[in-house]
Backbone as a printed PyTorch tensor [residue, N CA C, xyz], in Angstrom:
tensor([[[  1.0460,  -1.0690,   0.0480],
         [  0.0170,  -0.1590,   0.0070],
         [  1.0970,   1.4580,   0.0570]],

        [[  0.4730,   2.0860,  -0.5660],
         [  1.3460,   3.5170,  -0.9780],
         [  0.5670,   4.7430,  -0.4420]],

        [[  1.0040,   5.8340,   0.1870],
         [  0.1040,   7.0650,   0.0360],
         [  1.1790,   8.1530,   0.0110]],

        [[  0.8660,   9.2190,  -0.6040],
         [  1.3190,  10.3960,  -0.8180],
         [  0.8880,  11.7620,   0.0210]],

        [[  1.6260,  12.4670,   0.8490],
         [  1.2990,  13.2400,   1.4340],
         [  2.1550,  14.7830,   1.5810]],

        [[  1.6930,  15.7910,   1.8450],
         [  2.1270,  17.0680,   1.9290],
         [  3.4440,  16.7420,   3.4180]],

        [[  4.7280,  16.9990,   3.0300],
         [  5.8220,  16.9190,   4.1000],
         [  5.1390,  17.3320,   5.4810]],

        [[  4.4340,  18.6200,   5.5620],
         [  4.2360,  18.9070,   6.8080],
         [  3.0030,  18.5930,   7.5020]],

        [[  2.1880,  17.5570,   6.8780],
         [  1.2310,  16.7070,   7.2750],
         [  1.2500,  15.8180,   8.3720]],

        [[  1.6830,  16.1520,   9.6880],
         [  2.0440,  15.5660,  10.7080],
         [  0.8040,  14.7160,  11.0100]],

        [[ -0.1920,  15.2720,  10.9890],
         [ -1.5680,  14.5850,  11.1940],
         [ -1.9280,  13.1520,  10.9070]],

        [[ -1.2950,  13.2750,   9.1820],
         [ -1.7400,  11.7170,   8.6450],
         [ -0.0360,  11.1030,   9.0470]],

        [[  0.7960,  12.0670,   8.6300],
         [  2.2830,  10.7850,   8.5140],
         [  2.4890,  10.2130,   9.8550]],

        [[  2.3370,  10.7090,  11.0570],
         [  2.9200,  10.1870,  12.2240],
         [  2.0830,   8.9020,  12.6230]],

        [[  0.6070,   9.1050,  12.6940],
         [ -0.0580,   7.8120,  12.9990],
         [  0.0990,   6.2790,  11.4550]],

        [[  0.2240,   7.2410,  10.0860],
         [  0.7130,   6.0650,   9.3960],
         [  2.2790,   5.2950,   9.6500]],

        [[  3.1380,   6.0900,  10.2800],
         [  4.3450,   5.6670,  10.3200],
         [  4.4780,   4.6200,  11.9210]],

        [[  3.3300,   4.9060,  12.5840],
         [  3.0930,   3.8090,  13.8700],
         [  2.1240,   2.9790,  13.2570]],

        [[  1.5200,   2.9950,  12.5040],
         [  1.1130,   1.6830,  11.7890],
         [  1.7630,   0.7680,  11.1760]],

        [[  3.1240,   1.0010,  10.8340],
         [  4.0360,   0.3070,  10.1860],
         [  4.2230,   0.7150,   8.6730]],

        [[  3.9290,   1.8960,   8.2860],
         [  4.3370,   2.3980,   7.0010],
         [  5.5190,   2.9650,   7.2160]],

        [[  6.5080,   2.9930,   6.1690],
         [  7.9430,   3.5350,   5.8960],
         [  8.0980,   4.4500,   5.3900]],

        [[  8.7540,   5.5430,   4.9940],
         [  8.9480,   6.3460,   4.0510],
         [  9.9750,   6.0040,   3.1790]],

        [[  9.3240,   5.9340,   1.8050],
         [ 10.0930,   5.5180,   0.8460],
         [ 10.6380,   6.3690,  -0.4410]],

        [[ 10.3840,   7.7560,  -0.2100],
         [ 10.7570,   8.4820,  -0.8580],
         [ 10.0070,  10.0340,  -0.6020]],

        [[ 10.6940,  10.9740,  -1.3660],
         [ 10.2090,  12.3440,  -1.5260],
         [ 10.2930,  13.3170,  -2.8010]],

        [[  9.4250,  13.5980,  -2.9430],
         [  9.2810,  14.4860,  -4.3240],
         [  8.9190,  15.9020,  -3.8060]],

        [[  9.7580,  16.6030,  -4.9560],
         [  9.4250,  18.0080,  -4.9720],
         [  8.1580,  18.6470,  -6.1400]],

        [[  7.0510,  18.5450,  -5.8290],
         [  5.8240,  18.9720,  -6.9740],
         [  5.7210,  20.4240,  -7.1340]],

        [[  5.8540,  20.6400,  -8.5420],
         [  5.9580,  22.3130,  -8.9480],
         [  4.1550,  22.6620,  -8.3470]],

        [[  3.2340,  21.9070,  -8.1100],
         [  1.9630,  22.1760,  -7.7080],
         [  1.8770,  22.2700,  -6.1690]],

        [[  2.1320,  21.2590,  -5.8220],
         [  1.9290,  20.7680,  -4.2880],
         [  3.1690,  21.0190,  -3.3850]],

        [[  4.4080,  21.1080,  -3.8290],
         [  5.5460,  21.2630,  -2.9790],
         [  6.1140,  20.2090,  -2.3830]],

        [[  6.5050,  20.0670,  -1.2600],
         [  7.5300,  19.0460,  -0.7890],
         [  6.5000,  17.6590,  -0.6570]],

        [[  6.6320,  16.6790,  -1.1900],
         [  5.5770,  15.5550,  -0.9050],
         [  6.4540,  14.3420,  -0.1640]],

        [[  5.6220,  13.5150,   0.7940],
         [  6.4550,  12.5350,   1.4570],
         [  5.6860,  10.9180,   0.5690]],

        [[  6.2620,  10.1800,   0.4090],
         [  5.9020,   8.7610,  -0.1790],
         [  6.3070,   7.5540,   1.3560]],

        [[  4.7060,   7.3650,   1.4030],
         [  4.9890,   6.2510,   2.6380],
         [  4.6160,   4.6720,   1.9490]],

        [[  4.8810,   3.8640,   2.1540],
         [  4.7800,   2.2820,   2.0980],
         [  4.5770,   1.6820,   3.0280]],

        [[  3.5650,   0.7750,   2.8610],
         [  3.6020,  -0.3420,   3.7530],
         [  3.3780,  -1.5200,   3.1440]],

        [[  4.4030,  -2.2150,   3.3540],
         [  4.6470,  -3.9030,   2.8810],
         [  3.9140,  -4.6840,   3.4420]],

        [[  2.9880,  -5.9190,   2.8150],
         [  2.3730,  -6.5620,   3.3290],
         [  3.0210,  -8.0160,   3.5640]],

        [[  3.7770,  -8.1440,   3.0450],
         [  4.6390,  -9.3580,   3.0230],
         [  5.9690,  -8.9220,   3.5450]],

        [[  6.1880,  -9.7100,   4.7940],
         [  7.4270,  -9.2890,   5.6730],
         [  8.9820,  -9.5760,   4.9470]],

        [[  9.0530, -10.1450,   4.1300],
         [ 10.3580, -10.4220,   3.3540],
         [ 10.4440,  -9.0430,   2.4020]],

        [[  9.5440,  -8.6930,   1.9710],
         [  9.7450,  -7.3870,   1.0300],
         [  9.8090,  -6.2890,   1.7090]],

        [[  9.3860,  -6.2440,   3.1520],
         [  9.4630,  -5.2230,   3.7980],
         [ 10.7270,  -5.3370,   4.2800]],

        [[ 11.4780,  -6.2280,   4.8080],
         [ 12.7890,  -6.0620,   5.2290],
         [ 13.9430,  -6.0230,   4.1590]],

        [[ 13.6600,  -6.3810,   2.9220],
         [ 14.4810,  -6.2610,   1.5260],
         [ 14.3290,  -4.6750,   1.7260]],

        [[ 13.5160,  -3.9200,   1.8050],
         [ 12.9020,  -2.3800,   1.6300],
         [ 14.0420,  -2.0580,   2.3910]],

        [[ 13.6670,  -2.1310,   3.8610],
         [ 14.5470,  -1.6290,   5.0180],
         [ 15.9270,  -1.5460,   4.8130]],

        [[ 16.5940,  -2.9760,   4.5940],
         [ 17.6820,  -3.0890,   4.2730],
         [ 18.4220,  -2.1160,   3.0300]],

        [[ 17.6250,  -2.1000,   2.1490],
         [ 18.0690,  -0.8750,   1.0080],
         [ 18.1340,   0.5670,   1.4470]],

        [[ 17.3270,   0.9190,   2.4250],
         [ 17.0820,   2.2760,   2.8220],
         [ 18.6870,   2.4210,   3.7950]],

        [[ 19.1150,   1.2240,   4.3270],
         [ 19.8520,   1.2100,   5.1610],
         [ 19.7920,   1.3850,   6.3530]],

        [[ 18.2130,   1.1210,   7.0070],
         [ 18.3720,   0.8200,   8.4160],
         [ 18.0060,  -0.4030,   8.6670]],

        [[ 18.2360,  -0.7060,   9.8680],
         [ 17.7760,  -2.3650,  10.4100],
         [ 16.5340,  -2.2110,  11.8090]],

        [[ 15.9380,  -3.3990,  11.3010],
         [ 14.7680,  -3.4140,  12.1800],
         [ 15.1870,  -4.5360,  12.8980]]])
């Protein structure tokens, strides 16, 4: 599952991070500004691989 939000939208981003989403990217959109991309992996092995690629360990 993925979602994209304004980087300043802590009311949405923080609960999603607590629910297991991870930050997988950021973009600068000419219309909306800085956006944060969140992903929740439904398969534990894929999540482990993604976190490894980010450089974080869980």
